[in-house]
All heavy atoms as a GROMACS GRO file, in nm:
protein
  626
    1MET      N    1   1.849  -0.078   1.836
    1MET     CA    2   1.717  -0.013   1.870
    1MET      C    3   1.664   0.064   1.741
    1MET      O    4   1.748   0.149   1.699
    1MET     CB    5   1.735   0.064   1.989
    1MET     CG    6   1.612   0.129   2.036
    1MET     SD    7   1.620   0.218   2.212
    1MET     CE    8   1.721   0.335   2.181
    2ILE      N    9   1.539   0.056   1.729
    2ILE     CA   10   1.496   0.120   1.609
    2ILE      C   11   1.460   0.275   1.651
    2ILE      O   12   1.436   0.296   1.764
    2ILE     CB   13   1.373   0.064   1.549
    2ILE    CG1   14   1.256   0.062   1.628
    2ILE    CG2   15   1.405  -0.065   1.483
    2ILE    CD1   16   1.123   0.028   1.564
    3SER      N   17   1.473   0.370   1.551
    3SER     CA   18   1.448   0.507   1.582
    3SER      C   19   1.287   0.532   1.592
    3SER      O   20   1.215   0.444   1.558
    3SER     CB   21   1.499   0.602   1.479
    3SER     OG   22   1.439   0.578   1.355
    4ALA      N   23   1.256   0.647   1.643
    4ALA     CA   24   1.125   0.691   1.644
    4ALA      C   25   1.073   0.691   1.500
    4ALA      O   26   0.945   0.649   1.488
    4ALA     CB   27   1.098   0.825   1.719
    5ASP      N   28   1.141   0.740   1.411
    5ASP     CA   29   1.088   0.748   1.271
    5ASP      C   30   1.080   0.611   1.214
    5ASP      O   31   0.972   0.588   1.150
    5ASP     CB   32   1.197   0.821   1.183
    5ASP     CG   33   1.211   0.965   1.214
    5ASP    OD1   34   1.105   1.030   1.245
    5ASP    OD2   35   1.322   1.026   1.183
    6ASP      N   36   1.158   0.510   1.241
    6ASP     CA   37   1.138   0.383   1.193
    6ASP      C   38   1.010   0.314   1.268
    6ASP      O   39   0.930   0.244   1.196
    6ASP     CB   40   1.260   0.293   1.219
    6ASP     CG   41   1.378   0.329   1.141
    6ASP    OD1   42   1.348   0.402   1.036
    6ASP    OD2   43   1.487   0.292   1.182
    7LEU      N   44   0.988   0.342   1.388
    7LEU     CA   45   0.867   0.285   1.454
    7LEU      C   46   0.747   0.345   1.396
    7LEU      O   47   0.656   0.272   1.364
    7LEU     CB   48   0.878   0.318   1.610
    7LEU     CG   49   0.758   0.261   1.687
    7LEU    CD1   50   0.737   0.113   1.683
    7LEU    CD2   51   0.769   0.307   1.833
    8ILE      N   52   0.741   0.478   1.384
    8ILE     CA   53   0.632   0.548   1.317
    8ILE      C   54   0.594   0.508   1.172
    8ILE      O   55   0.479   0.470   1.147
    8ILE     CB   56   0.650   0.700   1.322
    8ILE    CG1   57   0.642   0.752   1.463
    8ILE    CG2   58   0.540   0.764   1.235
    8ILE    CD1   59   0.689   0.891   1.482
    9ALA      N   60   0.705   0.459   1.104
    9ALA     CA   61   0.689   0.411   0.975
    9ALA      C   62   0.628   0.267   0.970
    9ALA      O   63   0.538   0.232   0.893
    9ALA     CB   64   0.821   0.395   0.891
   10LEU      N   65   0.655   0.181   1.071
   10LEU     CA   66   0.595   0.055   1.080
   10LEU      C   67   0.451   0.066   1.118
   10LEU      O   68   0.357   0.006   1.055
   10LEU     CB   69   0.664  -0.019   1.208
   10LEU     CG   70   0.799  -0.069   1.185
   10LEU    CD1   71   0.867  -0.123   1.306
   10LEU    CD2   72   0.809  -0.172   1.066
   11VAL      N   73   0.409   0.162   1.198
   11VAL     CA   74   0.257   0.191   1.233
   11VAL      C   75   0.195   0.234   1.102
   11VAL      O   76   0.084   0.192   1.071
   11VAL     CB   77   0.250   0.292   1.354
   11VAL    CG1   78   0.118   0.318   1.374
   11VAL    CG2   79   0.316   0.227   1.477
   12ARG      N   80   0.268   0.335   1.045
   12ARG     CA   81   0.208   0.395   0.912
   12ARG      C   82   0.168   0.295   0.805
   12ARG      O   83   0.080   0.318   0.736
   12ARG     CB   84   0.290   0.508   0.871
   12ARG     CG   85   0.220   0.608   0.776
   12ARG     CD   86   0.285   0.724   0.738
   12ARG     NE   87   0.322   0.821   0.854
   12ARG     CZ   88   0.227   0.892   0.912
   12ARG    NH1   89   0.114   0.886   0.878
   12ARG    NH2   90   0.280   0.980   1.013
   13ASN      N   91   0.236   0.192   0.810
   13ASN     CA   92   0.216   0.100   0.698
   13ASN      C   93   0.078   0.020   0.714
   13ASN      O   94   0.026  -0.017   0.609
   13ASN     CB   95   0.319  -0.023   0.723
   13ASN     CG   96   0.457  -0.004   0.662
   13ASN    OD1   97   0.480   0.088   0.584
   13ASN    ND2   98   0.557  -0.064   0.727
   14TYR      N   99   0.020   0.020   0.825
   14TYR     CA  100  -0.112  -0.036   0.852
   14TYR      C  101  -0.210   0.077   0.888
   14TYR      O  102  -0.331   0.046   0.892
   14TYR     CB  103  -0.115  -0.161   0.942
   14TYR     CG  104  -0.073  -0.130   1.086
   14TYR    CD1  105  -0.175  -0.089   1.178
   14TYR    CD2  106   0.062  -0.152   1.112
   14TYR    CE1  107  -0.127  -0.068   1.310
   14TYR    CE2  108   0.096  -0.127   1.248
   14TYR     CZ  109   0.004  -0.092   1.342
   14TYR     OH  110   0.046  -0.068   1.473
   15ASN      N  111  -0.163   0.195   0.940
   15ASN     CA  112  -0.256   0.290   0.989
   15ASN      C  113  -0.214   0.425   0.937
   15ASN      O  114  -0.130   0.496   1.015
   15ASN     CB  115  -0.254   0.285   1.147
   15ASN     CG  116  -0.341   0.390   1.205
   15ASN    OD1  117  -0.417   0.463   1.135
   15ASN    ND2  118  -0.332   0.403   1.337
   16PRO      N  119  -0.242   0.458   0.816
   16PRO     CA  120  -0.195   0.588   0.769
   16PRO      C  121  -0.256   0.715   0.856
   16PRO      O  122  -0.187   0.828   0.834
   16PRO     CB  123  -0.258   0.587   0.622
   16PRO     CG  124  -0.361   0.480   0.630
   16PRO     CD  125  -0.329   0.381   0.742
   17LYS      N  126  -0.342   0.698   0.935
   17LYS     CA  127  -0.399   0.803   1.013
   17LYS      C  128  -0.330   0.811   1.148
   17LYS      O  129  -0.385   0.877   1.238
   17LYS     CB  130  -0.550   0.792   1.024
   17LYS     CG  131  -0.609   0.816   0.890
   17LYS     CD  132  -0.762   0.814   0.910
   17LYS     CE  133  -0.840   0.843   0.767
   17LYS     NZ  134  -0.976   0.823   0.781
   18THR      N  135  -0.225   0.748   1.172
   18THR     CA  136  -0.161   0.732   1.298
   18THR      C  137  -0.121   0.876   1.357
   18THR      O  138  -0.091   0.970   1.274
   18THR     CB  139  -0.024   0.635   1.284
   18THR    OG1  140   0.021   0.644   1.424
   18THR    CG2  141   0.078   0.710   1.209
   19ASN      N  142  -0.124   0.892   1.480
   19ASN     CA  143  -0.092   1.022   1.530
   19ASN      C  144   0.064   1.026   1.572
   19ASN      O  145   0.110   0.992   1.668
   19ASN     CB  146  -0.150   1.044   1.671
   19ASN     CG  147  -0.146   1.187   1.722
   19ASN    OD1  148  -0.041   1.242   1.706
   19ASN    ND2  149  -0.237   1.221   1.802
   20GLU      N  150   0.144   1.051   1.455
   20GLU     CA  151   0.288   1.060   1.456
   20GLU      C  152   0.336   1.134   1.574
   20GLU      O  153   0.433   1.080   1.651
   20GLU     CB  154   0.338   1.114   1.337
   20GLU     CG  155   0.482   1.118   1.323
   20GLU     CD  156   0.530   1.175   1.194
   20GLU    OE1  157   0.466   1.159   1.083
   20GLU    OE2  158   0.653   1.219   1.189
   21ALA      N  159   0.288   1.257   1.611
   21ALA     CA  160   0.337   1.346   1.718
   21ALA      C  161   0.325   1.277   1.850
   21ALA      O  162   0.424   1.277   1.931
   21ALA     CB  163   0.273   1.468   1.708
   22LEU      N  164   0.208   1.210   1.862
   22LEU     CA  165   0.199   1.143   2.008
   22LEU      C  166   0.279   1.027   2.024
   22LEU      O  167   0.337   1.010   2.133
   22LEU     CB  168   0.048   1.096   2.018
   22LEU     CG  169   0.000   1.079   2.147
   22LEU    CD1  170   0.004   1.188   2.247
   22LEU    CD2  171  -0.150   1.033   2.141
   23ILE      N  172   0.305   0.945   1.912
   23ILE     CA  173   0.401   0.837   1.931
   23ILE      C  174   0.550   0.892   1.943
   23ILE      O  175   0.623   0.834   2.039
   23ILE     CB  176   0.382   0.748   1.793
   23ILE    CG1  177   0.254   0.668   1.800
   23ILE    CG2  178   0.511   0.648   1.797
   23ILE    CD1  179   0.229   0.591   1.675
   24ARG      N  180   0.579   0.996   1.875
   24ARG     CA  181   0.712   1.052   1.903
   24ARG      C  182   0.727   1.111   2.028
   24ARG      O  183   0.834   1.090   2.098
   24ARG     CB  184   0.739   1.167   1.792
   24ARG     CG  185   0.875   1.222   1.785
   24ARG     CD  186   0.895   1.323   1.671
   24ARG     NE  187   0.851   1.264   1.547
   24ARG     CZ  188   0.934   1.184   1.470
   24ARG    NH1  189   1.049   1.145   1.509
   24ARG    NH2  190   0.888   1.151   1.346
   25ASP      N  191   0.632   1.168   2.084
   25ASP     CA  192   0.632   1.236   2.228
   25ASP      C  193   0.657   1.116   2.322
   25ASP      O  194   0.730   1.128   2.408
   25ASP     CB  195   0.505   1.307   2.258
   25ASP     CG  196   0.502   1.443   2.184
   25ASP    OD1  197   0.607   1.481   2.136
   25ASP    OD2  198   0.394   1.512   2.185
   26ALA      N  199   0.587   1.004   2.306
   26ALA     CA  200   0.607   0.883   2.401
   26ALA      C  201   0.747   0.838   2.390
   26ALA      O  202   0.812   0.797   2.480
   26ALA     CB  203   0.503   0.786   2.366
   27TYR      N  204   0.790   0.822   2.263
   27TYR     CA  205   0.917   0.767   2.243
   27TYR      C  206   1.030   0.855   2.307
   27TYR      O  207   1.120   0.795   2.381
   27TYR     CB  208   0.952   0.759   2.092
   27TYR     CG  209   1.072   0.691   2.046
   27TYR    CD1  210   1.075   0.561   2.005
   27TYR    CD2  211   1.200   0.745   2.069
   27TYR    CE1  212   1.185   0.503   1.958
   27TYR    CE2  213   1.318   0.683   2.032
   27TYR     CZ  214   1.315   0.563   1.974
   27TYR     OH  215   1.420   0.492   1.943
   28ASP      N  216   1.016   0.982   2.294
   28ASP     CA  217   1.110   1.076   2.337
   28ASP      C  218   1.105   1.081   2.501
   28ASP      O  219   1.206   1.082   2.567
   28ASP     CB  220   1.090   1.219   2.289
   28ASP     CG  221   1.111   1.230   2.136
   28ASP    OD1  222   1.186   1.145   2.086
   28ASP    OD2  223   1.077   1.332   2.086
   29PHE      N  224   0.981   1.079   2.550
   29PHE     CA  225   0.964   1.085   2.705
   29PHE      C  226   1.028   0.949   2.768
   29PHE      O  227   1.095   0.953   2.869
   29PHE     CB  228   0.820   1.100   2.730
   29PHE     CG  229   0.796   1.103   2.880
   29PHE    CD1  230   0.818   1.216   2.946
   29PHE    CD2  231   0.743   0.997   2.951
   29PHE    CE1  232   0.794   1.230   3.092
   29PHE    CE2  233   0.723   0.991   3.080
   29PHE     CZ  234   0.742   1.109   3.163
   30GLY      N  235   0.986   0.841   2.696
   30GLY     CA  236   1.042   0.712   2.748
   30GLY      C  237   1.190   0.704   2.760
   30GLY      O  238   1.254   0.670   2.840
   31GLY      N  239   1.252   0.757   2.645
   31GLY     CA  240   1.393   0.763   2.627
   31GLY      C  241   1.466   0.855   2.732
   31GLY      O  242   1.565   0.810   2.792
   32GLN      N  243   1.391   0.971   2.762
   32GLN     CA  244   1.441   1.067   2.854
   32GLN      C  245   1.440   1.002   3.002
   32GLN      O  246   1.535   1.006   3.078
   32GLN     CB  247   1.369   1.199   2.855
   32GLN     CG  248   1.400   1.274   2.729
   32GLN     CD  249   1.307   1.395   2.725
   32GLN    OE1  250   1.232   1.423   2.810
   32GLN    NE2  251   1.310   1.457   2.604
   33MET      N  252   1.331   0.943   3.029
   33MET     CA  253   1.307   0.881   3.156
   33MET      C  254   1.402   0.768   3.185
   33MET      O  255   1.444   0.740   3.304
   33MET     CB  256   1.155   0.830   3.177
   33MET     CG  257   1.046   0.942   3.182
   33MET     SD  258   1.084   1.054   3.332
   33MET     CE  259   1.170   1.189   3.255
   34HIS      N  260   1.432   0.683   3.096
   34HIS     CA  261   1.527   0.577   3.109
   34HIS      C  262   1.678   0.611   3.080
   34HIS      O  263   1.764   0.521   3.085
   34HIS     CB  264   1.490   0.460   3.009
   34HIS     CG  265   1.361   0.391   3.056
   34HIS    ND1  266   1.358   0.317   3.164
   34HIS    CD2  267   1.238   0.390   3.001
   34HIS    CE1  268   1.235   0.270   3.175
   34HIS    NE2  269   1.159   0.307   3.077
   35GLU      N  270   1.703   0.739   3.056
   35GLU     CA  271   1.840   0.778   3.027
   35GLU      C  272   1.934   0.750   3.140
   35GLU      O  273   1.902   0.759   3.269
   35GLU     CB  274   1.845   0.936   2.997
   35GLU     CG  275   1.980   0.983   2.963
   35GLU     CD  276   1.978   1.128   2.925
   35GLU    OE1  277   1.863   1.175   2.885
   35GLU    OE2  278   2.087   1.191   2.926
   36GLY      N  279   2.047   0.681   3.109
   36GLY     CA  280   2.143   0.626   3.211
   36GLY      C  281   2.112   0.489   3.269
   36GLY      O  282   2.194   0.439   3.351
   37GLN      N  283   2.005   0.431   3.230
   37GLN     CA  284   1.977   0.300   3.270
   37GLN      C  285   2.019   0.199   3.169
   37GLN      O  286   1.989   0.221   3.046
   37GLN     CB  287   1.816   0.276   3.295
   37GLN     CG  288   1.769   0.359   3.416
   37GLN     CD  289   1.613   0.336   3.426
   37GLN    OE1  290   1.548   0.307   3.332
   37GLN    NE2  291   1.571   0.363   3.556
   38PHE      N  292   2.084   0.085   3.214
   38PHE     CA  293   2.127  -0.008   3.116
   38PHE      C  294   2.102  -0.152   3.169
   38PHE      O  295   2.078  -0.172   3.280
   38PHE     CB  296   2.284   0.001   3.118
   38PHE     CG  297   2.331   0.135   3.050
   38PHE    CD1  298   2.353   0.249   3.132
   38PHE    CD2  299   2.337   0.150   2.915
   38PHE    CE1  300   2.403   0.369   3.078
   38PHE    CE2  301   2.382   0.278   2.864
   38PHE     CZ  302   2.403   0.388   2.955
   39ARG      N  303   2.082  -0.232   3.065
   39ARG     CA  304   2.044  -0.383   3.095
   39ARG      C  305   2.183  -0.442   3.131
   39ARG      O  306   2.288  -0.392   3.122
   39ARG     CB  307   1.982  -0.447   2.968
   39ARG     CG  308   1.868  -0.367   2.922
   39ARG     CD  309   1.785  -0.443   2.806
   39ARG     NE  310   1.734  -0.558   2.851
   39ARG     CZ  311   1.629  -0.574   2.924
   39ARG    NH1  312   1.566  -0.464   2.983
   39ARG    NH2  313   1.576  -0.684   2.960
   40HIS      N  314   2.168  -0.560   3.188
   40HIS     CA  315   2.294  -0.641   3.222
   40HIS      C  316   2.386  -0.657   3.105
   40HIS      O  317   2.504  -0.673   3.122
   40HIS     CB  318   2.257  -0.777   3.294
   40HIS     CG  319   2.198  -0.766   3.412
   40HIS    ND1  320   2.265  -0.721   3.536
   40HIS    CD2  321   2.070  -0.790   3.463
   40HIS    CE1  322   2.181  -0.711   3.641
   40HIS    NE2  323   2.062  -0.756   3.599
   41SER      N  324   2.327  -0.662   2.985
   41SER     CA  325   2.411  -0.688   2.863
   41SER      C  326   2.492  -0.557   2.823
   41SER      O  327   2.583  -0.557   2.747
   41SER     CB  328   2.320  -0.714   2.748
   41SER     OG  329   2.232  -0.611   2.714
   42GLY      N  330   2.454  -0.442   2.894
   42GLY     CA  331   2.515  -0.314   2.861
   42GLY      C  332   2.435  -0.225   2.762
   42GLY      O  333   2.470  -0.111   2.752
   43GLU      N  334   2.332  -0.284   2.705
   43GLU     CA  335   2.251  -0.214   2.613
   43GLU      C  336   2.155  -0.106   2.705
   43GLU      O  337   2.118  -0.135   2.814
   43GLU     CB  338   2.146  -0.291   2.546
   43GLU     CG  339   2.199  -0.394   2.446
   43GLU     CD  340   2.105  -0.473   2.373
   43GLU    OE1  341   2.030  -0.546   2.451
   43GLU    OE2  342   2.105  -0.477   2.260
   44PRO      N  343   2.118   0.009   2.637
   44PRO     CA  344   2.034   0.104   2.706
   44PRO      C  345   1.913   0.028   2.741
   44PRO      O  346   1.856  -0.053   2.675
   44PRO     CB  347   2.006   0.212   2.612
   44PRO     CG  348   2.124   0.203   2.508
   44PRO     CD  349   2.165   0.056   2.511
   45TYR      N  350   1.849   0.055   2.857
   45TYR     CA  351   1.727  -0.002   2.905
   45TYR      C  352   1.613   0.008   2.819
   45TYR      O  353   1.530  -0.066   2.784
   45TYR     CB  354   1.681   0.029   3.047
   45TYR     CG  355   1.579  -0.062   3.090
   45TYR    CD1  356   1.598  -0.185   3.139
   45TYR    CD2  357   1.446  -0.018   3.074
   45TYR    CE1  358   1.490  -0.272   3.182
   45TYR    CE2  359   1.334  -0.095   3.108
   45TYR     CZ  360   1.355  -0.216   3.167
   45TYR     OH  361   1.253  -0.308   3.197
   46PHE      N  362   1.601   0.130   2.754
   46PHE     CA  363   1.494   0.171   2.667
   46PHE      C  364   1.472   0.077   2.541
   46PHE      O  365   1.376   0.073   2.483
   46PHE     CB  366   1.506   0.318   2.622
   46PHE     CG  367   1.367   0.365   2.566
   46PHE    CD1  368   1.256   0.369   2.636
   46PHE    CD2  369   1.380   0.437   2.441
   46PHE    CE1  370   1.138   0.413   2.575
   46PHE    CE2  371   1.268   0.489   2.381
   46PHE     CZ  372   1.140   0.481   2.460
   47THR      N  373   1.579   0.005   2.515
   47THR     CA  374   1.569  -0.093   2.404
   47THR      C  375   1.455  -0.184   2.416
   47THR      O  376   1.388  -0.224   2.318
   47THR     CB  377   1.703  -0.175   2.378
   47THR    OG1  378   1.731  -0.250   2.484
   47THR    CG2  379   1.823  -0.086   2.340
   48HIS      N  380   1.438  -0.228   2.547
   48HIS     CA  381   1.319  -0.314   2.574
   48HIS      C  382   1.176  -0.265   2.527
   48HIS      O  383   1.101  -0.318   2.457
   48HIS     CB  384   1.315  -0.380   2.715
   48HIS     CG  385   1.199  -0.433   2.760
   48HIS    ND1  386   1.160  -0.555   2.705
   48HIS    CD2  387   1.101  -0.402   2.849
   48HIS    CE1  388   1.038  -0.597   2.776
   48HIS    NE2  389   1.006  -0.500   2.853
   49PRO      N  390   1.149  -0.145   2.590
   49PRO     CA  391   1.023  -0.100   2.555
   49PRO      C  392   0.995  -0.066   2.401
   49PRO      O  393   0.893  -0.083   2.341
   49PRO     CB  394   1.001   0.046   2.631
   49PRO     CG  395   1.090   0.029   2.750
   49PRO     CD  396   1.204  -0.071   2.694
   50VAL      N  397   1.106  -0.014   2.342
   50VAL     CA  398   1.103  -0.008   2.189
   50VAL      C  399   1.084  -0.134   2.111
   50VAL      O  400   1.001  -0.145   2.025
   50VAL     CB  401   1.223   0.078   2.133
   50VAL    CG1  402   1.225   0.080   1.990
   50VAL    CG2  403   1.227   0.216   2.195
   51ALA      N  404   1.141  -0.231   2.162
   51ALA     CA  405   1.134  -0.370   2.103
   51ALA      C  406   0.988  -0.425   2.125
   51ALA      O  407   0.928  -0.478   2.022
   51ALA     CB  408   1.230  -0.474   2.159
   52VAL      N  409   0.925  -0.387   2.238
   52VAL     CA  410   0.791  -0.440   2.257
   52VAL      C  411   0.701  -0.356   2.163
   52VAL      O  412   0.601  -0.422   2.096
   52VAL     CB  413   0.751  -0.420   2.402
   52VAL    CG1  414   0.607  -0.443   2.434
   52VAL    CG2  415   0.833  -0.512   2.509
   53ALA      N  416   0.717  -0.231   2.162
   53ALA     CA  417   0.634  -0.150   2.063
   53ALA      C  418   0.647  -0.198   1.922
   53ALA      O  419   0.554  -0.219   1.842
   53ALA     CB  420   0.668  -0.014   2.079
   54ALA      N  421   0.774  -0.238   1.879
   54ALA     CA  422   0.786  -0.291   1.734
   54ALA      C  423   0.723  -0.418   1.709
   54ALA      O  424   0.648  -0.448   1.612
   54ALA     CB  425   0.938  -0.300   1.708
   55ILE      N  426   0.721  -0.506   1.815
   55ILE     CA  427   0.651  -0.636   1.817
   55ILE      C  428   0.496  -0.614   1.793
   55ILE      O  429   0.440  -0.688   1.712
   55ILE     CB  430   0.692  -0.724   1.924
   55ILE    CG1  431   0.827  -0.777   1.925
   55ILE    CG2  432   0.594  -0.841   1.937
   55ILE    CD1  433   0.893  -0.835   2.051
   56LEU      N  434   0.445  -0.521   1.870
   56LEU     CA  435   0.306  -0.486   1.853
   56LEU      C  436   0.267  -0.436   1.726
   56LEU      O  437   0.140  -0.460   1.683
   56LEU     CB  438   0.269  -0.406   1.970
   56LEU     CG  439   0.285  -0.464   2.112
   56LEU    CD1  440   0.246  -0.381   2.222
   56LEU    CD2  441   0.202  -0.595   2.137
   57THR      N  442   0.353  -0.370   1.658
   57THR     CA  443   0.324  -0.328   1.511
   57THR      C  444   0.292  -0.441   1.430
   57THR      O  445   0.211  -0.435   1.325
   57THR     CB  446   0.417  -0.233   1.460
   57THR    OG1  447   0.547  -0.302   1.434
   57THR    CG2  448   0.459  -0.109   1.552
   58GLU      N  449   0.375  -0.561   1.456
   58GLU     CA  450   0.336  -0.676   1.382
   58GLU      C  451   0.194  -0.735   1.391
   58GLU      O  452   0.142  -0.791   1.297
   58GLU     CB  453   0.443  -0.789   1.414
   58GLU     CG  454   0.581  -0.734   1.374
   58GLU     CD  455   0.679  -0.855   1.429
   58GLU    OE1  456   0.649  -0.956   1.486
   58GLU    OE2  457   0.803  -0.822   1.433
   59GLN      N  458   0.144  -0.697   1.502
   59GLN     CA  459  -0.006  -0.736   1.530
   59GLN      C  460  -0.096  -0.614   1.475
   59GLN      O  461  -0.219  -0.637   1.502
   59GLN     CB  462  -0.028  -0.778   1.673
   59GLN     CG  463   0.061  -0.890   1.720
   59GLN     CD  464   0.064  -0.920   1.869
   59GLN    OE1  465  -0.040  -0.874   1.931
   59GLN    NE2  466   0.145  -0.986   1.914
   60GLN      N  467  -0.044  -0.519   1.429
   60GLN     CA  468  -0.112  -0.402   1.375
   60GLN      C  469  -0.210  -0.341   1.488
   60GLN      O  470  -0.327  -0.320   1.460
   60GLN     CB  471  -0.197  -0.437   1.255
   60GLN     CG  472  -0.108  -0.490   1.143
   60GLN     CD  473  -0.176  -0.500   1.013
   60GLN    OE1  474  -0.302  -0.507   1.010
   60GLN    NE2  475  -0.106  -0.535   0.902
   61LEU      N  476  -0.147  -0.321   1.596
   61LEU     CA  477  -0.225  -0.263   1.710
   61LEU      C  478  -0.238  -0.114   1.698
   61LEU      O  479  -0.160  -0.043   1.637
   61LEU     CB  480  -0.165  -0.312   1.844
   61LEU     CG  481  -0.182  -0.460   1.862
   61LEU    CD1  482  -0.108  -0.522   1.991
   61LEU    CD2  483  -0.328  -0.509   1.864
   62ASP      N  484  -0.334  -0.057   1.782
   62ASP     CA  485  -0.348   0.095   1.763
   62ASP      C  486  -0.250   0.181   1.836
   62ASP      O  487  -0.164   0.121   1.902
   62ASP     CB  488  -0.495   0.126   1.830
   62ASP     CG  489  -0.510   0.088   1.959
   62ASP    OD1  490  -0.407   0.039   2.034
   62ASP    OD2  491  -0.615   0.108   2.023
   63ASP      N  492  -0.262   0.319   1.811
   63ASP     CA  493  -0.157   0.406   1.858
   63ASP      C  494  -0.152   0.392   2.019
   63ASP      O  495  -0.040   0.398   2.071
   63ASP     CB  496  -0.201   0.544   1.818
   63ASP     CG  497  -0.172   0.572   1.677
   63ASP    OD1  498  -0.131   0.497   1.595
   63ASP    OD2  499  -0.200   0.686   1.635
   64ALA      N  500  -0.271   0.376   2.080
   64ALA     CA  501  -0.259   0.387   2.225
   64ALA      C  502  -0.179   0.257   2.277
   64ALA      O  503  -0.110   0.269   2.382
   64ALA     CB  504  -0.401   0.382   2.281
   65THR      N  505  -0.202   0.146   2.207
   65THR     CA  506  -0.120   0.031   2.258
   65THR      C  507   0.032   0.045   2.224
   65THR      O  508   0.112   0.010   2.316
   65THR     CB  509  -0.178  -0.097   2.186
   65THR    OG1  510  -0.318  -0.102   2.216
   65THR    CG2  511  -0.110  -0.216   2.236
   66ILE      N  512   0.057   0.097   2.115
   66ILE     CA  513   0.193   0.124   2.080
   66ILE      C  514   0.263   0.230   2.192
   66ILE      O  515   0.382   0.201   2.250
   66ILE     CB  516   0.218   0.180   1.941
   66ILE    CG1  517   0.166   0.080   1.837
   66ILE    CG2  518   0.366   0.211   1.906
   66ILE    CD1  519   0.211  -0.051   1.836
   67ILE      N  520   0.201   0.321   2.220
   67ILE     CA  521   0.234   0.427   2.324
   67ILE      C  522   0.247   0.359   2.469
   67ILE      O  523   0.357   0.379   2.525
   67ILE     CB  524   0.140   0.546   2.325
   67ILE    CG1  525   0.162   0.620   2.190
   67ILE    CG2  526   0.160   0.637   2.440
   67ILE    CD1  527   0.048   0.725   2.166
   68THR      N  528   0.156   0.281   2.490
   68THR     CA  529   0.166   0.202   2.625
   68THR      C  530   0.291   0.123   2.622
   68THR      O  531   0.363   0.107   2.731
   68THR     CB  532   0.035   0.116   2.640
   68THR    OG1  533  -0.078   0.202   2.648
   68THR    CG2  534   0.042   0.049   2.771
   69ALA      N  535   0.324   0.055   2.519
   69ALA     CA  536   0.436  -0.030   2.512
   69ALA      C  537   0.562   0.054   2.542
   69ALA      O  538   0.656   0.025   2.616
   69ALA     CB  539   0.453  -0.105   2.371
   70LEU      N  540   0.570   0.170   2.471
   70LEU     CA  541   0.687   0.267   2.487
   70LEU      C  542   0.697   0.314   2.640
   70LEU      O  543   0.820   0.331   2.676
   70LEU     CB  544   0.672   0.372   2.395
   70LEU     CG  545   0.689   0.350   2.249
   70LEU    CD1  546   0.655   0.464   2.167
   70LEU    CD2  547   0.833   0.313   2.224
   71LEU      N  548   0.592   0.329   2.701
   71LEU     CA  549   0.595   0.383   2.840
   71LEU      C  550   0.574   0.284   2.946
   71LEU      O  551   0.581   0.324   3.074
   71LEU     CB  552   0.490   0.507   2.848
   71LEU     CG  553   0.498   0.609   2.744
   71LEU    CD1  554   0.381   0.701   2.762
   71LEU    CD2  555   0.624   0.684   2.772
   72HIS      N  556   0.557   0.151   2.925
   72HIS     CA  557   0.517   0.058   3.019
   72HIS      C  558   0.619   0.037   3.135
   72HIS      O  559   0.566   0.004   3.247
   72HIS     CB  560   0.478  -0.074   2.963
   72HIS     CG  561   0.602  -0.163   2.926
   72HIS    ND1  562   0.655  -0.165   2.800
   72HIS    CD2  563   0.662  -0.251   3.004
   72HIS    CE1  564   0.752  -0.248   2.798
   72HIS    NE2  565   0.757  -0.317   2.922
   73ASP      N  566   0.738   0.083   3.127
   73ASP     CA  567   0.833   0.064   3.239
   73ASP      C  568   0.865   0.201   3.306
   73ASP      O  569   0.930   0.202   3.410
   73ASP     CB  570   0.959   0.004   3.194
   73ASP     CG  571   0.955  -0.151   3.184
   73ASP    OD1  572   0.884  -0.206   3.266
   73ASP    OD2  573   1.015  -0.215   3.107
   74THR      N  574   0.812   0.301   3.262
   74THR     CA  575   0.834   0.430   3.310
   74THR      C  576   0.786   0.443   3.461
   74THR      O  577   0.859   0.511   3.544
   74THR     CB  578   0.795   0.559   3.227
   74THR    OG1  579   0.651   0.547   3.212
   74THR    CG2  580   0.871   0.561   3.100
   75ILE      N  581   0.673   0.392   3.483
   75ILE     CA  582   0.608   0.410   3.624
   75ILE      C  583   0.694   0.332   3.730
   75ILE      O  584   0.724   0.386   3.831
   75ILE     CB  585   0.472   0.367   3.620
   75ILE    CG1  586   0.375   0.454   3.530
   75ILE    CG2  587   0.411   0.348   3.762
   75ILE    CD1  588   0.241   0.408   3.509
   76GLU      N  589   0.742   0.213   3.687
   76GLU     CA  590   0.802   0.131   3.805
   76GLU      C  591   0.959   0.148   3.803
   76GLU      O  592   1.022   0.124   3.908
   76GLU     CB  593   0.760  -0.024   3.773
   76GLU     CG  594   0.819  -0.078   3.645
   76GLU     CD  595   0.769  -0.221   3.625
   76GLU    OE1  596   0.818  -0.307   3.706
   76GLU    OE2  597   0.696  -0.244   3.530
   77ASP      N  598   1.017   0.193   3.693
   77ASP     CA  599   1.162   0.194   3.689
   77ASP      C  600   1.216   0.336   3.666
   77ASP      O  601   1.352   0.344   3.655
   77ASP     CB  602   1.209   0.118   3.566
   77ASP     CG  603   1.192  -0.032   3.582
   77ASP    OD1  604   1.174  -0.075   3.688
   77ASP    OD2  605   1.152  -0.107   3.473
   78THR      N  606   1.130   0.444   3.671
   78THR     CA  607   1.190   0.573   3.664
   78THR      C  608   1.122   0.682   3.762
   78THR      O  609   1.036   0.628   3.836
   78THR     CB  610   1.179   0.640   3.518
   78THR    OG1  611   1.039   0.672   3.503
   78THR    CG2  612   1.225   0.534   3.417
   79LYS      N  613   1.162   0.799   3.753
   79LYS     CA  614   1.096   0.897   3.845
   79LYS      C  615   0.977   0.957   3.790
   79LYS      O  616   0.929   1.055   3.834
   79LYS     CB  617   1.210   1.004   3.867
   79LYS     CG  618   1.328   0.953   3.959
   79LYS     CD  619   1.414   1.071   3.978
   79LYS     CE  620   1.541   1.012   4.059
   79LYS     NZ  621   1.636   1.118   4.085
   80ALA      N  622   0.931   0.901   3.669
   80ALA     CA  623   0.814   0.967   3.614
   80ALA      C  624   0.688   0.956   3.698
   80ALA      O  625   0.683   0.871   3.769
   80ALA     CB  626   0.787   0.886   3.472
   0.00000   0.00000   0.00000
């Protein structure tokens, strides 16, 4: 799983005005909400939202979309 810093660097490659703090907050919140959840493979569940966010950077999508990717499972799978 890539770190928040690595994800932000991917966004910054195409959007130098990215809101780093907001992406970091979403990454941290998603990680906290999924803490203790694991996939059948044994990997932390949060690897999925982070992977989705990383894929969306390849499409050079905006901050709101990257943040949505990081948080997309918190509503249905956590107490958030």
